[in-house]
C-alpha positions as CSV (number, residue, x, y, z in Angstrom):
1,M,46.4,-45.3,148.2
2,A,45.2,-44.4,151.4
3,I,45.8,-46.4,155.2
4,W,42.9,-46.2,157.5
5,L,43.9,-47.2,161.2
6,D,41.2,-47.5,164.0
7,A,40.3,-49.5,166.8
8,N,41.3,-52.8,165.5
9,T,44.9,-51.8,164.2
10,R,47.4,-54.6,165.8
11,V,50.6,-52.8,166.4
12,V,54.1,-53.9,166.6
13,V,56.9,-51.5,168.6
14,Q,60.2,-51.5,166.5
15,G,62.6,-50.9,169.1
16,L,59.9,-51.9,172.4
17,T,63.0,-52.7,174.8
18,G,64.5,-49.3,174.3
19,K,63.7,-46.3,176.6
20,E,62.0,-44.2,174.0
21,G,59.8,-47.5,172.6
22,Q,59.0,-48.3,176.2
23,F,58.0,-44.7,176.8
24,H,55.3,-44.3,173.4
25,A,54.1,-47.5,173.4
26,A,53.2,-46.9,177.4
27,K,51.4,-43.9,176.4
28,C,49.9,-45.5,172.9
29,R,48.3,-48.2,175.3
30,E,47.0,-45.8,177.3
31,Y,45.1,-43.9,174.5
32,G,43.6,-47.4,173.9
33,T,46.0,-48.4,171.0
34,K,46.6,-52.3,170.7
35,I,50.3,-53.4,171.1
36,V,50.6,-56.9,170.2
37,A,54.4,-57.5,169.7
38,G,57.5,-55.7,169.9
39,V,60.6,-56.2,167.9
40,T,64.3,-55.8,168.8
41,P,66.8,-58.5,167.5
42,G,68.6,-60.8,170.1
43,K,65.8,-60.2,172.8
44,A,63.2,-63.0,171.5
45,G,61.1,-64.2,174.4
46,A,61.4,-61.2,176.9
47,T,58.1,-59.0,177.9
48,V,57.8,-55.3,177.8
49,D,54.7,-54.7,180.1
50,G,53.2,-58.3,179.1
51,V,53.8,-57.6,175.4
52,P,55.7,-60.0,173.9
53,V,59.1,-59.5,172.1
54,F,60.3,-61.2,169.1
55,N,63.8,-61.0,166.9
56,T,62.2,-59.9,163.5
57,V,59.0,-58.1,162.3
58,A,58.2,-61.1,160.2
59,D,58.4,-63.4,163.5
60,A,55.8,-60.8,165.1
61,K,53.4,-60.8,162.2
62,A,53.1,-64.4,161.9
63,A,52.4,-65.0,165.7
64,T,50.4,-62.1,166.4
65,G,48.8,-60.4,163.2
66,C,49.7,-57.0,163.3
67,T,48.9,-54.9,160.9
68,A,51.1,-51.5,161.4
69,S,54.0,-51.0,162.9
70,L,56.1,-47.8,165.3
71,I,59.9,-47.7,164.6
72,F,61.8,-46.1,167.9
73,V,65.4,-47.4,166.6
74,P,68.5,-45.7,167.3
75,P,70.4,-44.2,164.2
76,L,72.5,-47.0,164.5
77,G,70.3,-49.4,164.8
78,A,68.4,-48.0,161.6
79,A,71.4,-47.6,159.4
């Protein structure tokens, strides 16, 4: 199955509140990527550079209709 990304792709960033997530999300936005949400458990309601943060990907998808995800989670958080 081919996956196509284009200018209409709506991206959620898992780990947006972390250093790596913030850095790469900012670079993606400079390039034109539509970052519509971030996910960090326990930080729902926060914003990072105007991007809302949710506790779960399901919450982010329901609120924003995101269609793709970037993941910047430390090893212990991914296990």
